[in-house]
TORMARBA-674739 format. One record per residue (C-alpha): x, y, z; residue in three letters; residue number from 1. Coordinates in Angstrom, 2 decimals, always signed. Each point is the difference from the previous one (the first is absolute). Example, Ala and Ser with C-alpha at 12.3 -4.5 7.8 and 13.67 -1.06 7.14 Angstrom:
REC; east; north; up; resn; resi
REC; +12.30; -4.50; +7.80; Ala; 1
REC; +1.37; +3.44; -0.66; Ser; 2
This chain:
REC; east; north; up; resn; resi
REC; +114.56; +82.39; +111.52; Met; 1
REC; -2.79; +1.93; -1.69; Lys; 2
REC; +0.20; +1.50; -3.46; Ile; 3
REC; -2.49; +2.50; -0.89; Tyr; 4
REC; -0.70; +1.17; -3.57; Gly; 5
REC; -1.91; -0.94; -3.18; Ile; 6
REC; +0.84; -2.98; -2.10; Lys; 7
REC; +0.36; +1.84; -3.25; Thr; 8
REC; +2.65; +2.31; +1.46; Cys; 9
REC; +3.48; -0.71; -1.52; Gly; 10
REC; +1.80; +0.90; +3.27; Ser; 11
REC; -2.41; -2.18; +2.02; Val; 12
REC; +0.67; -2.85; -2.51; Arg; 13
REC; +3.83; +0.41; +0.41; Lys; 14
REC; -0.29; -0.07; +3.77; Ala; 15
REC; -2.10; -3.14; +0.07; Ile; 16
REC; +2.40; -1.75; -2.49; Lys; 17
REC; +2.93; +1.03; +2.21; Phe; 18
REC; -1.55; -1.49; +3.15; Phe; 19
REC; -1.29; -3.10; -1.72; Lys; 20
REC; +3.54; -0.62; -1.50; Glu; 21
REC; +1.50; +0.39; +3.47; Asn; 22
REC; -2.68; -2.27; +1.60; Glu; 23
REC; -1.67; +2.65; +2.25; Phe; 24
REC; -3.44; -0.55; +1.18; Glu; 25
REC; -2.25; +2.84; -0.30; Phe; 26
REC; -3.49; +1.27; -0.07; Glu; 27
REC; -1.14; +2.22; -2.87; Phe; 28
REC; -2.60; +2.60; +0.66; Ile; 29
REC; -1.53; +1.39; -3.26; Asp; 30
REC; -1.04; +3.68; +0.27; Phe; 31
REC; -2.74; -0.74; -2.46; Lys; 32
REC; -1.62; -2.51; +2.42; Lys; 33
REC; +0.96; +1.43; +3.48; Val; 34
REC; -0.07; +3.73; +0.52; Ser; 35
REC; +2.69; +1.59; +2.16; Met; 36
REC; -1.53; +2.56; +2.49; Asp; 37
REC; +1.44; +3.02; +1.76; Glu; 38
REC; +1.00; -2.04; +3.13; Lys; 39
REC; +2.04; -2.50; -2.11; Lys; 40
REC; +1.72; +2.71; -2.03; Ile; 41
REC; +0.82; +1.99; +3.20; Lys; 42
REC; +1.50; -3.32; +1.35; Ser; 43
REC; +2.22; -0.10; -3.02; Trp; 44
REC; +0.95; +3.66; +0.32; Leu; 45
REC; +1.46; -0.64; +3.40; Glu; 46
REC; +2.73; -1.98; -1.85; Lys; 47
REC; +0.33; +1.70; -3.41; Val; 48
REC; -0.28; +3.50; -1.22; Asp; 49
REC; -3.29; +1.12; -1.64; Ile; 50
REC; +1.90; +1.20; -3.18; Asn; 51
REC; +1.25; -3.58; -0.35; Lys; 52
REC; -3.43; -1.52; +0.36; Leu; 53
REC; -1.96; +2.62; -2.04; Phe; 54
REC; +0.38; -0.71; -3.71; Asn; 55
REC; +0.11; +3.38; -1.69; Asn; 56
REC; +1.32; -1.46; -3.26; Lys; 57
REC; -2.91; -2.34; -0.89; Gly; 58
REC; -2.84; +0.20; -2.32; Thr; 59
REC; -2.58; +0.34; +2.90; Lys; 60
REC; +1.84; +2.99; +1.39; Tyr; 61
REC; -0.10; +1.79; -3.52; Arg; 62
REC; -3.69; -1.06; -0.63; Thr; 63
REC; -1.19; +1.44; +3.30; Leu; 64
REC; +2.08; +3.19; -0.77; Lys; 65
REC; +1.29; -0.09; +3.59; Leu; 66
REC; +3.08; +1.98; -0.75; Lys; 67
REC; -2.21; +3.17; -0.40; Glu; 68
REC; -1.30; -0.54; +3.58; Leu; 69
REC; +3.50; +0.38; +1.59; Asn; 70
REC; -0.90; -2.62; +2.63; Leu; 71
REC; +1.36; +0.07; +3.55; Asp; 72
REC; +0.78; -3.15; +1.84; Asp; 73
REC; -3.53; -0.42; +1.69; Asp; 74
REC; -1.61; +0.47; -3.50; Ala; 75
REC; +2.37; -2.60; -1.42; Lys; 76
REC; -0.97; -2.49; +2.63; Ile; 77
REC; -3.72; +0.55; -0.77; Lys; 78
REC; +0.60; -0.45; -3.71; Trp; 79
REC; +2.11; -3.24; +0.62; Leu; 80
REC; -2.88; -1.45; +1.86; Ala; 81
REC; -2.64; +1.16; -2.34; Lys; 82
REC; +1.93; -1.04; -3.14; Glu; 83
REC; +2.39; -2.94; +0.74; Asn; 84
REC; +1.42; +0.15; -3.53; Met; 85
REC; +1.91; +3.10; +1.20; Leu; 86
REC; +2.16; -2.36; +2.27; Ile; 87
REC; +3.34; -0.68; -1.46; Lys; 88
REC; +0.36; -3.71; -0.53; Arg; 89
REC; +0.87; -2.48; +1.48; Pro; 90
REC; -0.27; +0.63; +3.57; Val; 91
REC; +1.64; -2.63; +2.07; Ile; 92
REC; -0.46; -0.77; +3.71; Glu; 93
REC; +2.79; -2.11; +1.32; Tyr; 94
REC; +1.25; -0.38; +3.64; Lys; 95
REC; -1.36; +3.19; +1.10; Gly; 96
REC; +1.34; +2.02; -3.07; Lys; 97
REC; -1.83; +1.58; -2.83; Val; 98
REC; +1.76; -0.11; -3.34; Ile; 99
REC; -1.53; +1.95; -3.04; Val; 100
REC; +0.71; -0.44; -3.71; Ala; 101
REC; +2.17; -2.61; -1.67; Tyr; 102
REC; +3.80; +0.22; +0.18; Asn; 103
REC; +1.80; -3.41; -0.51; Glu; 104
REC; +3.22; +1.36; +1.60; Glu; 105
REC; -1.84; +1.12; +3.13; Ile; 106
REC; -1.97; -3.26; +0.06; Tyr; 107
REC; +3.21; -2.08; -0.13; Lys; 108
REC; +1.44; +2.03; +2.77; Glu; 109
REC; -3.08; -0.22; +2.22; Leu; 110
REC; -1.27; -3.57; -0.83; Phe; 111
REC; +2.90; -2.14; -0.97; Leu; 112
């Protein structure tokens, strides 16, 4: 299992706590230390919708004024690769699946 995100994100902290409490081993990949490129993002998009992965509610989205640009999917991919803080967190890779965002009920269903 790999968990992608940033340590200061509340959702990422909840996910890490969930997996530690349930004794899952995982590798944490910090977006601030390891940049996700277009290839990685496209591999996630084979398994999850871009609108699930692209965080259009966060501070970074508003700061960059991306709403005004009316981005298509290709432009969103380029922005995700250029600015990893636009990726909704956490992103979890587990047994060939990609799970985006923290939802305790879904986690219980998928992992327990």
